[in-house]
N, C-alpha and C positions, 0 to 999 in steps of 0.2 A: 703911548697907546693904552686905552683903558683896559682893565682886566675883563676877561670874558669867562663865563661859567666853565668853558672847556679848555682854558689855559693849562698846559701840561704841569707847571709847578703847582697850581692849585689842585689839580686832579691827584697828583702825588701826595699832597698834604691830606686830602680827603681820604685817600686809601689808607694812609697811616692812622688817621683819626678813627676810621671805622674799625680797623683791626684792633686798636687799643681799647676802643669803647666796648667792642664785643668780648674781648678777653679780660677787661678790667686790669690791664697790665701793659706797660710799654715793652717790658722784656719779652712777654709772650707774643706780642704783636711783631716785635723785631725778628723773633725766631720764625714766625709764620711768613714774614715778608723777605726773609733771608738778608736782613740788614742789621746794623748795630742798634742797640737801645738808644744811643745818643742820636742816631739819625732820625729815629721815630720822634724823639723828644724835640729835635730841631724842627721837624716838619710841623708838629702840632703847635709849637710856639709861634711859628710863622703864620699859621692859620689864626691863632688867637690875636696876634698883632693886627692882622687884616680885619678881623671881625670886631676888635676892640672889646673883647670879653673873654672871660676864662671858660674853657670847655671842660676842664677837669679840676677836681680838688685832689691835690697830690699828698699822699701819705707815705710813711716809711715802707709799708708793706704793699703798696699798690696805689691805684688811682680810682677815683669815683667821679662819675659824670655830674657836672653842674646842671642846673635847669636849662641853661643855654645849650650845653652839650647834648642833653637828652633830646631837645627839640631838633637839633641838627642831625642827630642819629636817625630819628624817625623819618625825616625828610630824605636822608640818604637811602635808607632801607626801601622806601617807596620807589625811589629812582632806580635802585638796583633791581627791584621786582619788575618794573617796566622794561628795563633792558633785558632781563631774563625772558620775559614774555616775548619780546621781539626776536630774540635768538631762537626760541622754540618755534615761533611761527615761520621764521626763515628756514629753519631746518626742515619743518614739515612741508613747506612750499618746494624746497629743493628735492624732497623725496617723492613728489608727485607732479606730473606734468598737467593733469587735468584740473579744472575747476570743479570742486565737488559741491553738490547741493543736496541737503537733506529735506525730505518732505514726506507727508503721509501718502498712502496708496492712492487715495481719492484725488488729492491735489496733484500728484504726479501724473496720473493717467488722464485726468479730466482737464487740467489747466496747464501744468508745466510742460509736459512732453509736446503738445501741439505748438507751444511757443518756442521751444528749443528748435523745432524743425525750421521755423522762420529765422531764428537767430543764426543758425548755421549757414543760411543762404548768404548772409552778410559777413559772417566771421567764421568761415570754414577752417581757419587755422587754429581756432581755440577749441580744445576738447573739453566737453562738460560731462561729468559722471554724476549719476544720481544715486543717492543712498535713500532707499525707500523703507520707511519704518513707521509703524503705528503705535509705538511705545513712547513713553515720556522720557526716554534716554536723553541725556544732555547732548547738545548738538555741537560740542566743541571739536569734534573730529572731522569737521567739514569747513569749507570756505563760506558757504551761504546756507541759510535754512529758511523754510517757508512755514508760517504759523497762522492759525486761526485763533486769535486770543486778543487780550486787551493790550494793545501796543504801548499805551501810556505807562504801563507797569513794567515794561521791559527796559532795562538800563543800557542795552546794547545799541549799536548803530543800525537803526531800522528805518524803513520807509514803507508807507502804506501802499498796498496794491489795489484793493477795492473793498468796499463795505456792501454786503449783499442784501438781497431781499429773499425771503423764504416763502415758497408757495407749495400747493398740493399738486403733484404730478401723477400721471398714470399713462398707460398705453391707450392708443386710440380705441381699441376694442373694448377695454375696460370702461372708458368714458361713455361709449355708446350703450353699454350694457347697464350702467348705473347713472341714471339721470339725477344729477346733483345740482340743486339750485341755491342752497344756503349752507353755511358752515355747520348748522345743526344736522343736516343730512349726512355729514361725514360719519356720524355714529352708526349709520346703517350699512356701511361698506367695509370690506376687509382692509386693514391698514398694515403696512410694513414698518415695524419699529426697529430703530437702530440703537443697539447697545454699544456705544462707542464714545470716546473722548472727542471725536471729530465734530460733534454737533455743538459743543460749547454749552450744553445744558438745554438746548431747544429740542423738545420732543413733540409728539402730536398733541399731548395734553396742554403744553405751554403754548403751542401755536394756536390751538382752538380757543383757549381762554383769552389770548390776546385779541381774538376776533369776536369775543362775546359769548362763546359757548363753553360751559363747564360741566357738561354731563358726561356719562360713560362713553367709552370708545371701544371699538373692537380691536383685537390683536390677532391678526391672521398669521403673521410671521415675524420672528425676531432674528436679526442678524447682527454681527459685530463689525461689519465692513461696509462702507458706504457704496463702493463699486458693486458689491454683491446685491445690496439693497436696490440700486438702480436697475440692475439686470433682472432682478425678481419683478420689478414693476413693468419692465419691458415684456416680460413673459406673462403678463396679465394676472399676476398673483396678488395684486393689491395696489393701493395708492401709496406714494412715498413723498416725504418732504424733499423739496428740491431747492438747493442753494443756486440762485440765478447764475452767478459767475461760473459755477462748476458744471451746470447742466445746460448751458446755452446751446452748445452744439447738438445735444440730444433733442432739444426742443426744436431747433432750427431744421433738423433732419426729419422731424415728424415721428421719431421713435417714442417720444414722450410728449404729452399734451397737458395743458392745465385742466385740472378737474374743476377748479373754481377760479374766478378772477382775483379773489382776495389774496393779499400778501401781507407779510409783516417784515419790518426791518430787522436784519440780523443783529443780535446784541453785541457781537464782536466783529473784528475786521481781519481780513487777510493781509499779512505783511511779510516782507522779506528782511532778513537780518544778515548783516555782513560780519563774519567772524575774523576773517583773515584780511586785515587792512593793509598788510604789507605787499599784497599781490595786485599788480596792475590789472591782470586778467580777471581776478575775482571782482575788482572794483568795476570793470567794464560790464561784466555780466549783471552785477547788482544794479548799476545805473540803467542798463537796458531793460531789465525786468520791471523796475520801478517806473520807467517812463514809456518803454515801448509797448507795454501790455495794452495801453489805452487804444491803440490803433487796431487791436484785434477783438475788442469788446463788441 
């Protein structure tokens, strides 16, 4: 029967090799593993015979890795790191029964929460907990995270949710009060500006320039939270930039209307990232969000 990477004799030899390489000593490796130096030497010789190369240069006072030995050590260390990550994820999964999702306030209240209500109708046995944060804190403390960013630059396991269009929105009363017929007319009305990372760099100036207007604009109100900005618009305080996927329900209900028909394509996309790949429940929620959201658009 051919040798397999997980054969016990080979695993034992690899453990002895890693300890000897890390300690630069068969004797210290033997002490660490609670075996004799001869046993360590025997294990490593068996490994060298199998690989048909020398892993150590042996000296009177110790040993030194050969080029082949150094190559094998790096491969082993990478493997051990992966095993350690798996252990940490399994421990974290055991310590919590819910699937945790990190998202911003806006994405949570405007997009995620309504969808979770539909999710629970089909999967009421799966508990989902939200971690709502508008900071750039690393999302490693959760099973899933939602982002508005350049997904192509994310090295994790990600799937696109939607790429939005951005429009000018306001309350029906505000629209009737300010007769706007062109992008240039935007300069004459109060605007709600959002000072937040959530916009991905798209503000009123960028939006207007993309549509051909580069003149001055009014700044009626400045807020640092998108939900507050949308509420201010509903309260007739000014026009606000609306991301179509996040504001669809507000427009459908008539709470907000388009100030102009003009829109621009959002420069970034909304996507979901799976952090805990060892959890079947997290994978299920991940797949549902990435596929099931379409039927709610």
